[in-house]
C-alpha positions in Angstrom: 0.7 -0.5 -3.2 0.4 3.4 -4.0 3.0 5.2 -6.0 4.9 8.7 -4.6 1.6 10.8 -4.9 -0.4 8.4 -2.6 -2.5 7.0 -6.0 -3.4 3.4 -5.7 -1.5 0.9 -7.9 -1.9 -2.1 -6.8 -4.6 -3.8 -4.2 -4.4 -7.2 -2.6 -6.9 -8.4 0.0 -6.6 -11.2 2.2 -7.4 -12.5 5.4 -6.6 -11.0 8.8 -4.4 -13.9 9.6 -2.0 -13.4 7.1 1.1 -11.5 8.5 1.4 -8.0 6.6 5.1 -9.5 5.4 3.3 -12.4 3.8 0.2 -10.5 2.2 3.6 -8.6 0.9 4.8 -11.0 -1.5 1.1 -11.5 -2.7 1.3 -7.7 -3.3 5.1 -8.0 -5.1 3.9 -11.2 -7.4 1.5 -9.2 -9.1 3.4 -5.8 -8.9 6.3 -7.4 -11.1 3.7 -8.1 -13.8 1.9 -4.8 -13.8 4.8 -2.4 -12.9 8.1 -4.0 -14.0 10.0 -0.5 -13.8 9.4 -0.2 -10.0 13.1 -0.4 -8.5 12.5 0.7 -5.0 9.7 0.9 -2.1 9.5 2.3 0.7 8.0 0.4 3.5 7.7 0.4 7.4 9.7 -1.5 9.8 7.0 -4.8 9.9 8.2 -5.2 6.2 12.1 -5.6 7.3 13.7 -8.9 7.5 13.9 -12.0 4.9 11.5 -9.7 2.6 14.0 -7.4 1.8 16.6 -9.8 0.3 13.9 -11.8 -1.1 12.3 -9.0 -3.0 15.7 -8.2 -4.1 16.7 -11.4 -5.5 13.5 -12.7 -7.0 11.7 -9.8 -8.2 14.5 -7.3 -8.3 13.7 -4.0 -6.5 14.9 -2.8 -3.1 13.0 -2.0 -0.3 14.1 0.5 1.8 12.9 0.5 5.4 11.6 3.9 7.0 12.3 3.4 10.9 11.3 5.5 13.9 13.8 6.5 15.9 13.5 4.6 19.8 14.4 7.7 21.7 11.5 9.7 20.1 7.9 9.8 22.4 4.8 10.5 21.1 4.1 11.7 17.2 7.1 11.7 14.7 6.3 12.7 10.8 8.6 9.9 8.9 9.7 11.0 5.4 7.5 8.7 3.0 5.3 6.5 5.1 2.6 9.5 5.9 1.6 8.7 1.7 0.1 5.6 2.5 -1.8 6.8 5.6 -3.2 10.0 3.7 -4.6 7.3 1.2 -6.0 5.4 3.7 -8.0 8.7 4.8 -9.3 9.6 1.5 -10.7 6.1 1.3 -11.9 6.0 4.2 -14.3 8.7 2.9 -16.5 6.5 1.0 -19.3 4.6 3.1 -18.6 1.3 1.3 -14.7 1.1 2.8 -15.8 2.7 6.0 -16.8 -0.6 7.4 -15.9 -4.4 5.9 -19.2 -4.7 4.7 -18.4 -7.2 1.7 -18.1 -11.0 1.9 -15.5 -11.6 -0.9 -11.9 -10.2 -1.1 -12.2 -9.8 -4.7 -15.1 -7.4 -4.3 -13.4 -5.3 -1.6 -10.5 -4.9 -4.0 -13.0 -3.6 -6.9 -14.2 -1.3 -4.3 -10.7 0.5 -3.4 -10.4 0.8 -7.1 -13.4 2.4 -8.1 -13.1 4.8 -5.1 -9.6 5.7 -6.5 -10.9 6.3 -9.6 -13.8 8.5 -8.3 -11.1 10.4 -6.3 -9.0 10.7 -9.7 -11.8 11.9 -11.6 -12.7 14.5 -9.4 -9.3 15.8 -9.3 -9.0 15.8 -13.5 -12.6 17.5 -13.6 -11.2 20.4 -11.1 -8.4 20.9 -13.2 
């Protein structure tokens, strides 16, 4: 989960056998305790379906699905979806995150938080 600037708010690493929608439920369960003021989440089409209704009833926030139109061929810049992709690019610069080196999911989560901390510290130091 990232904020509107692309800074990491919350990370939950799970097995690859878990669907993104099911993984989102894990994120939302943690998110509501850490950031109870969040009311709107932008997501791509993979999160559509029952999760949208469940997010409103169980956790109290709306999920707005940003969909790509079917008639467009090739790349299309979609509002708000590029923010997460840019964050992935920032994190990909860190060697420890370039491959899956970690054995435990908790260690992977910690490495992501550490990389984002380095990134934010560098930005603060520049200004």
